[in-house]
N, C-alpha and C positions, 0 to 999 in steps of 0.2 A: 504494499500499500504506499503510495507516494505521499509526499507532504501536502500536495495540493488537494488530493482526495480526502486526506485526513481533515484538512481545514474545511473543506466543503461539507463533510460529514458533521463537523462540530457546529457549523452555521445552521445546517438543516436541523440538527438536534435542538438547538436553541430556539429556532423558529417554531418547532413542534411544541416545545415547552411553553412558549408564549401563547400559542393557540390553546393548549390544554388549560393554561391558567385562566384564559378568557372564558372558556366554556364552563369552568367551575362556577362562574357567576350565575349561570342559569339554574343551578340546583341549590335550594335552601340548605344551609348547614354544611355545604361541601367544603368550606374553608377551614373546618374544624378537624379534618383528618390529618394524619401525619404526612401523607403524600402531598396534600395541598399546602401544608406548612413548608415543606421543602420547595415546592414551586413558588411560593411567596418569597422565600429568601433568595431564590435564584433569579426570578423574573422582575420582581418589583423595583429593584434599584435601577434597572434599565428603563422600565416603563414609566418611572417617576420623572424621567427627563422630558417626557412628552405631556406632562400634566397641564401645560399652558394651552393645550388645544381644547377649546370649549366643546362640551357635548352638544349635539344637534338633535332636538326633539327627544332628549333624554337618553340618546345613544352616544357613547363615547367612541370616537374614531381614532383615538390616540394609539391603541394597539395596532391598528392598520397602518398608520404612519410609521410606527416603530418598526414594523416588519418591512416596510418599504425601505426605510433607512438602513436596516440591517442587510438587506439585499445590496444596496449601494456600497456599503462597507465591504461586503464579501467581494464584490466585483473590483473594488479598489485594491484590496489585498491581493487578488489574483493579478491585477495589472502591475503591482509592485514586484511580484515574483517574476513576471515575464520581462520586466525592465532590467532586473539584476541577475 
């Protein structure tokens, strides 16, 4: 497994964790489990960077923006590897 595929896998895993974290909000009491506490510790620091985005009609689009930014960062990391 090359370094680029490892980096791609890590970005994909983190994106999946963010999606799982967001889906937990649909279920009452889901944030009290041990798995969700781990997701909170891993995802919330990054998602907090996007708290400035106001919700529209009660729906927060901050996680969507966070995932898009994460994709741009991944592409930027790949571009750095190809340059050097």
